[in-house]
C-alpha positions in Angstrom: 40.8 63.8 149.3 39.1 67.0 148.1 36.9 67.1 145.1 39.5 69.0 143.0 42.2 66.4 143.7 39.7 63.7 142.8 39.0 65.3 139.4 42.7 65.7 138.6 43.2 62.0 139.4 40.4 60.9 137.1 41.4 63.2 134.2 45.2 63.3 133.9 44.9 64.6 130.3 43.4 67.8 131.6 46.9 68.9 132.7 48.0 69.2 129.1 50.8 67.5 127.3 53.4 70.1 128.2 52.9 69.7 131.9 50.8 72.7 132.5 48.6 72.9 135.6 45.9 75.4 136.1 45.3 78.4 134.0 44.6 78.2 130.3 46.1 75.9 127.8 49.5 77.2 126.5 50.4 79.0 129.7 53.2 77.7 131.8 52.7 77.1 135.4 55.5 79.6 136.4 53.9 82.4 134.3 51.5 84.7 136.0 47.9 84.2 134.9 46.5 87.3 133.3 43.7 85.9 131.4 45.4 86.0 128.0 46.2 82.7 126.3 49.6 83.7 124.9 48.8 81.8 121.7 48.7 84.0 118.6 49.6 87.0 120.7 51.4 89.8 118.8 53.2 90.9 122.0 56.7 89.5 122.2 57.4 87.6 125.3 61.2 88.2 125.3 62.8 90.5 122.7 66.2 88.8 123.0 66.5 85.6 121.0 69.0 83.2 122.7 70.5 82.3 119.3 71.0 86.0 118.4 72.6 86.7 121.8 75.0 83.7 121.4 75.8 84.8 117.8 76.5 88.3 118.9 78.7 87.1 121.7 80.6 84.8 119.4 81.1 87.7 116.9 82.4 89.9 119.7 84.9 87.3 120.8 86.0 86.7 117.2 86.5 90.4 116.7 88.5 90.7 120.0 90.6 87.6 119.0 91.3 89.1 115.5 92.4 92.4 117.1 94.6 90.5 119.5 96.1 88.5 116.7 96.8 91.7 114.7 98.4 93.4 117.7 100.5 90.4 118.4 101.7 90.2 114.7 102.6 93.9 114.9 104.4 93.4 118.1 106.3 90.4 116.7 107.3 92.4 113.6 108.4 95.4 115.7 110.6 93.2 118.0 112.2 91.5 114.9 112.9 95.0 113.4 114.3 96.2 116.7 116.6 93.2 117.0 117.8 93.7 113.4 118.5 97.3 114.2 120.5 96.4 117.4 122.5 93.8 115.5 123.2 96.3 112.7 124.3 99.0 115.1 126.7 96.5 116.9 128.0 95.3 113.5 128.5 98.9 112.4 130.3 99.8 115.7 132.7 96.9 115.3 133.5 97.6 111.7 133.9 101.4 112.4 136.7 100.5 114.9 138.5 98.2 112.5 138.6 100.6 109.6 141.4 102.8 111.1 143.5 99.6 111.4 142.9 99.0 107.7 144.0 102.6 107.0 147.2 102.2 109.0 148.1 99.0 107.2 147.5 100.7 103.9 149.9 103.5 104.9 152.5 101.0 105.9 152.2 99.2 102.6 152.6 102.6 100.8 156.1 102.8 102.2 157.2 99.8 100.3 160.8 100.0 101.4 160.1 98.9 105.0 157.2 96.5 104.3 157.4 92.8 104.3 155.1 90.3 102.8 153.5 89.5 106.2 152.0 92.9 106.5 150.6 92.6 103.0 149.0 89.3 103.9 147.5 90.7 107.1 146.1 93.6 105.1 144.6 91.3 102.4 143.0 89.1 105.1 141.6 92.0 107.0 140.2 93.5 103.8 138.6 90.2 102.8 137.1 89.7 106.2 135.5 93.1 106.3 134.3 92.7 102.7 132.5 89.5 103.8 130.8 91.6 106.6 129.5 94.0 103.9 132.2 96.6 103.9 132.8 98.2 100.5 135.0 101.1 99.5 133.2 104.2 98.3 134.2 104.9 94.6 135.9 108.3 94.2 136.5 108.4 90.5 134.5 111.0 88.6 132.2 113.7 89.9 132.0 114.7 93.6 129.1 113.0 95.4 128.0 114.9 98.6 126.1 111.9 99.8 129.2 109.6 100.0 132.1 112.1 99.9 133.4 115.0 102.0 135.2 117.7 100.1 138.1 119.0 102.3 139.7 121.2 99.7 139.0 122.5 96.2 141.9 123.3 93.9 142.4 124.6 90.4 143.2 121.8 88.0 142.9 120.6 84.4 140.0 118.4 85.4 136.4 119.6 85.0 135.0 121.5 87.9 133.5 119.3 90.6 135.7 116.3 89.7 137.5 114.4 92.5 141.2 114.9 91.9 142.7 113.4 95.0 141.6 111.1 97.8 142.9 112.1 101.3 141.1 109.2 103.1 139.1 106.3 101.7 135.4 106.2 102.5 133.4 103.0 103.3 129.9 101.8 103.1 128.5 99.0 105.2 125.6 97.6 103.3 123.6 100.6 102.1 124.8 102.9 104.9 127.7 105.3 104.6 130.1 104.2 107.4 132.6 106.9 106.7 132.5 109.4 103.8 135.5 109.6 101.5 137.6 112.7 102.2 138.6 114.2 98.9 140.0 117.2 97.1 137.7 118.6 94.4 138.7 120.4 91.2 137.7 124.1 90.8 138.3 123.8 87.0 141.1 125.4 84.9 142.4 128.8 86.1 141.5 131.3 83.6 
């Protein structure tokens, strides 16, 4: 045994309570010995505090998660809106194809001499079914409305200028949308 080993054996407290061997007190064994004690030194050992690093990393993950959540919410809303639009278009296409049948039934009813009660019943059922789907006739009494009506002719009449005097073809709305504008004749006012 060498003299140094013998001294360490006799004085175990000389190693320090933190398991330091050699060098000055407060210096870890794996740190290079530069003669400074490290205690009370104003020079930072490591500028990155582990708690700050973990907090920063947590905040970055939280921010990324919140962005992902917002993007997913926007995506979900966009898909729902697109699905509603597709359903509305399909609904509109179906009703658009049925409306001419309704027109033909109304023409048949107008010729009352040849009509029987069965056609009236079919017309009423078809009208009721379409009304349940949101189909509504565009009102044509009063002033001409270019948003819901199409003026095919204008004629002199006793009515005030711009008043609808005859409906050539009924117009329909499906919900808030004009499915087909009413085709009308509009008054030019009294000749004079």
